[in-house]
BAZAVO-761265 format. One line per field, with one value per residue: residue in one letter; x, y, z of N, C-alpha, C in turn. Coordinates in steps of 0.1 Angstrom, whole numbers. Atoms other than C-alpha are relative to their C-alpha. Layout:
residuo = (A/...)
n_X = (X/...)
n_Y = (Y/...)
n_Z = (Z/...)
ca_X = (X/...)
ca_Y = (Y/...)
ca_Z = (Z/...)
c_X = (X/...)
c_Y = (Y/...)
c_Z = (Z/...)
//
This chain:
residuo = (M/L/N/V/H/V/S/Y/E/A/L/T/A/G/T/G/V/C/R/I/D/N/L/G/P/H/V/L/Q/L/V/Q/A/W/L/G/R/S/T/V/R/L/N/P/V/I/D/L/P/A/G/M/M/Q/V/D/S/Y/E/I/P/Q/R/L/R/Q/H/L/D/L/R/M/P/T/S/V/F/P/W/S/A/S/R/G/R/L/D/L/D/H/T/Q/P/Y/D/T/D/G/P/P/G/Q/T/R/I/G/N/L/A/P/L/A/R/F/E/H/R/L/V/T/H/G/R/W/S/R/R/Q/P/E/P/G/T/V/L/F/R/A/P/H/G/Q/I/L/L/V/D/P/N/G/T/H/A/L/A/D/N/A/F/A/Q/H/V/W/N/A/A/A/P/N/S/G/Q/S/D/L/V/A)
n_X = (-1/-14/-1/-12/-1/-5/2/7/-10/-3/12/2/-11/0/-13/-4/0/12/-4/11/-1/-6/-9/-9/1/-1/2/14/3/0/13/9/-2/5/15/4/14/9/10/-5/10/-7/6/-4/-13/1/-11/-5/-4/11/13/2/14/3/14/5/5/-10/-2/-9/5/-9/-9/-10/-8/-9/-10/-10/-7/-10/-10/-7/3/-5/3/-9/-6/-14/-7/9/0/13/7/12/12/-4/10/-2/2/0/-11/7/13/13/9/14/4/-11/2/2/-12/-10/-4/-7/-13/-9/4/2/-13/1/-7/4/10/-7/-6/11/4/-11/3/13/1/-13/-5/-6/8/-4/5/-2/-1/4/4/-11/-10/6/-9/5/-7/0/3/-11/-2/-7/8/-4/7/2/4/-2/-14/-2/1/-12/0/-4/-5/9/-7/8/3/11/12/4/6/13/9/3/9/13/12/6/14/2/-9/5/-9/-3/-13/-1)
n_Y = (-15/-4/-14/-8/-13/-9/-14/-8/-5/11/1/-12/-1/12/7/0/13/4/11/10/9/13/0/-11/-11/2/-12/-2/5/15/4/-3/11/12/-1/0/-3/6/-8/-4/-7/-8/-2/-13/-1/1/-8/8/-7/-8/7/5/3/8/4/3/14/10/5/-9/-2/4/-11/0/13/-3/-10/7/10/-8/-6/11/12/12/1/-8/8/0/8/7/-4/4/-9/5/-1/-2/-5/-13/1/-13/0/-2/8/-8/0/-4/-12/-10/-13/2/0/10/8/-11/4/0/10/12/5/13/11/14/5/6/-11/-6/9/-2/-13/1/11/3/-10/-11/-13/-10/-14/-7/-14/-7/9/7/4/9/6/13/6/14/6/0/-14/-8/-10/-1/-11/3/-11/4/4/14/3/-5/5/-10/8/0/-8/-11/-9/6/-1/-14/-2/7/-9/-13/3/4/-7/-12/-1/-12/1/-1/5/-10/-6/-13)
n_Z = (-1/1/-6/6/-7/10/-4/9/10/10/8/9/10/8/-3/-14/-7/-8/-8/1/-12/2/11/-2/9/15/8/3/13/0/-5/10/10/-6/-1/14/2/-10/-7/-13/-8/-10/-13/-6/-7/-15/-5/-11/-11/-5/-2/-14/-1/-11/-1/-13/-1/-1/14/8/14/11/4/-10/1/12/-4/-8/8/7/-10/-7/8/-6/-15/-9/-11/1/10/9/14/5/9/5/-9/-14/-9/-5/-14/-8/-10/-13/3/3/-11/5/-7/0/7/15/8/-4/12/8/4/-12/-9/7/4/6/-6/5/-9/-12/-8/-7/-11/-10/-7/-7/-10/-6/-10/7/-1/10/0/13/-4/11/11/7/-10/-10/-10/-6/-12/0/-13/-9/-3/10/7/14/7/14/8/14/2/-5/-14/-8/-14/-9/-12/-12/-10/-4/12/7/-9/1/13/-2/-8/7/10/-6/6/-7/4/8/10/14/10/10/-2/7)
ca_X = (-555/-522/-513/-491/-479/-474/-467/-488/-457/-450/-486/-487/-453/-458/-423/-408/-407/-436/-435/-455/-463/-442/-422/-405/-397/-401/-400/-435/-432/-424/-455/-475/-461/-470/-506/-508/-544/-557/-588/-577/-600/-587/-594/-594/-561/-555/-533/-513/-497/-529/-555/-564/-599/-616/-649/-670/-674/-654/-658/-632/-646/-630/-615/-597/-586/-572/-554/-537/-528/-510/-494/-484/-483/-466/-473/-459/-450/-413/-392/-423/-424/-460/-480/-513/-544/-536/-558/-562/-557/-568/-536/-557/-586/-619/-643/-680/-685/-653/-647/-656/-630/-613/-611/-584/-550/-532/-550/-549/-519/-517/-508/-508/-534/-509/-492/-526/-534/-500/-509/-545/-541/-504/-483/-472/-482/-481/-485/-487/-473/-478/-493/-469/-447/-455/-437/-440/-431/-422/-432/-397/-397/-377/-390/-390/-398/-412/-414/-411/-373/-378/-375/-352/-345/-344/-335/-351/-331/-342/-340/-363/-387/-387/-395/-424/-438/-435/-456/-485/-519/-533/-570/-567/-541/-546/-532/-531/-496/-491)
ca_Y = (-712/-695/-665/-640/-610/-581/-545/-518/-504/-537/-539/-504/-506/-542/-552/-561/-590/-608/-634/-667/-687/-718/-709/-676/-645/-645/-619/-606/-614/-651/-654/-638/-664/-692/-680/-675/-675/-691/-679/-660/-649/-620/-619/-586/-575/-584/-558/-581/-555/-535/-562/-564/-577/-591/-609/-616/-653/-685/-695/-680/-665/-675/-641/-641/-677/-667/-637/-659/-685/-658/-642/-674/-702/-727/-739/-716/-745/-746/-760/-771/-771/-782/-766/-771/-778/-763/-756/-720/-719/-690/-682/-668/-693/-680/-670/-669/-643/-624/-591/-586/-592/-622/-639/-617/-620/-613/-641/-668/-690/-719/-753/-789/-810/-830/-797/-782/-812/-807/-771/-778/-810/-812/-791/-766/-729/-701/-664/-641/-607/-594/-608/-634/-637/-666/-676/-712/-727/-763/-788/-788/-749/-739/-708/-706/-676/-683/-655/-652/-658/-692/-707/-691/-710/-685/-712/-715/-688/-655/-635/-660/-659/-620/-622/-647/-624/-593/-611/-618/-611/-577/-572/-538/-549/-540/-557/-525/-512/-475)
ca_Z = (-1813/-1821/-1798/-1817/-1798/-1822/-1813/-1827/-1845/-1862/-1874/-1888/-1905/-1917/-1905/-1873/-1848/-1832/-1805/-1808/-1777/-1775/-1806/-1796/-1817/-1855/-1882/-1890/-1927/-1920/-1899/-1926/-1951/-1927/-1924/-1962/-1972/-1941/-1924/-1893/-1865/-1844/-1807/-1787/-1773/-1737/-1721/-1698/-1676/-1671/-1670/-1633/-1639/-1608/-1601/-1571/-1575/-1569/-1606/-1630/-1662/-1695/-1702/-1668/-1673/-1708/-1693/-1667/-1692/-1713/-1683/-1665/-1691/-1667/-1631/-1604/-1581/-1573/-1602/-1621/-1658/-1661/-1689/-1705/-1685/-1651/-1621/-1611/-1574/-1551/-1532/-1504/-1501/-1514/-1486/-1495/-1468/-1476/-1494/-1531/-1558/-1543/-1578/-1595/-1611/-1578/-1560/-1586/-1595/-1620/-1606/-1620/-1604/-1581/-1571/-1563/-1541/-1523/-1515/-1506/-1486/-1479/-1456/-1483/-1478/-1503/-1506/-1536/-1526/-1561/-1593/-1608/-1577/-1554/-1522/-1510/-1476/-1479/-1452/-1438/-1436/-1466/-1483/-1521/-1543/-1578/-1603/-1641/-1638/-1621/-1587/-1561/-1528/-1500/-1474/-1439/-1421/-1405/-1438/-1455/-1426/-1428/-1465/-1457/-1430/-1452/-1478/-1454/-1469/-1460/-1460/-1476/-1501/-1538/-1568/-1588/-1592/-1600)
c_X = (15/0/13/-1/7/-2/-8/9/3/-12/-1/11/1/13/3/0/-12/4/-12/2/6/10/11/-1/2/-3/-14/-3/0/-13/-11/0/-6/-15/-6/-14/-10/-10/5/-11/8/-8/4/14/-2/13/5/4/-11/-12/-2/-15/-2/-15/-3/-6/12/4/8/-5/11/10/11/9/10/11/11/8/11/11/9/-3/4/-4/10/5/15/6/-9/1/-13/-7/-13/-12/4/-12/4/-3/-1/11/-4/-13/-12/-9/-13/-5/11/-3/-2/14/11/5/6/14/9/-4/-2/14/-2/8/-5/-8/7/6/-11/-4/11/-3/-13/0/13/4/7/-9/5/-6/4/1/-3/-3/13/12/-6/11/-7/8/-2/-3/11/5/7/-9/5/-8/0/-5/3/14/3/-2/13/-2/5/5/-11/6/-9/-4/-12/-13/-5/-7/-14/-9/-4/-11/-14/-11/-5/-14/-3/9/-6/10/4/13/0/11)
c_Y = (3/14/6/13/9/14/8/6/-10/-1/11/1/-12/-7/0/-15/-2/-12/-10/-9/-13/-1/11/11/-4/13/0/-6/-16/-5/2/-11/-13/0/-1/5/-6/10/3/8/8/1/14/-1/-1/8/-6/8/8/-7/-6/-2/-8/-3/-4/-14/-10/-4/11/1/-3/11/2/-12/2/10/-7/-9/7/6/-10/-13/-14/0/9/-8/-1/-10/-8/5/-4/11/-7/2/1/5/14/1/14/-1/3/-7/9/-1/5/12/11/12/-3/0/-10/-8/11/-6/-2/-10/-13/-4/-14/-11/-13/-6/-6/12/7/-8/2/13/0/-9/-4/11/12/12/9/13/7/15/10/-9/-6/-3/-8/-5/-13/-3/-15/-6/0/14/8/9/2/11/-5/13/-3/-4/-14/-1/5/-5/10/-6/0/9/13/10/-6/2/15/2/-6/9/13/-3/-5/7/12/2/12/1/1/-6/10/7/14/1)
c_Z = (1/6/-6/6/-9/5/-10/-11/-11/-9/-10/-11/-9/1/14/5/8/8/0/12/-4/-12/1/-10/-14/-7/-5/-14/-1/6/-10/-11/5/-1/-15/-2/10/6/14/7/11/13/5/7/15/4/13/12/7/4/14/2/13/0/14/1/1/-14/-7/-14/-10/-3/11/-1/-12/4/8/-8/-9/9/7/-7/7/15/7/12/-2/-10/-9/-14/-6/-8/-3/9/15/8/3/15/6/10/14/-2/-1/12/-5/7/0/-9/-15/-7/4/-12/-9/-3/12/10/-7/-5/-7/6/-7/11/13/8/8/12/12/8/8/12/7/10/-7/2/-11/2/-13/3/-11/-12/-7/9/11/9/5/12/-1/13/10/3/-10/-7/-14/-7/-15/-7/-15/-4/5/15/7/15/9/13/11/11/3/-11/-7/7/-1/-13/0/7/-7/-11/5/-6/9/-5/-9/-12/-14/-9/-10/4/-8/-10)
//
């Protein structure tokens, strides 16, 4: 599967730039030449900023999994570059007796299997104050923020602790951003 991100304007004009996962930006005409007379199957557009789909089960449906893979193609563990087959971890553990909609973009984060085990069985803690931004507390107390720009070490001082406390899960919290 080749994911090509093309704006509506580029499609209607027939010119412009598109972005291909793992390859970067390319001129639309070049991509058309690459595809040539190939058979192409188009999948529905996933609106990444607006797609706040949620489900009421522990299992993650394929459409939500695909959305997360496009939105966060690498592990969110600090300084990780893991790609490919990643586990989708509930940042707030799933509770069978909990509220509806626990399985959603803002409560899932991709992790490599070993990293997932560190978080689940090690002494690493994590919080996701907003979709795509994850805070980790290492076993020695250091707090690290991971976002689309990379890993940012916040240290283990009072400021970092304040950031950690401010990101505490709130039972009425919504992932929808106005």
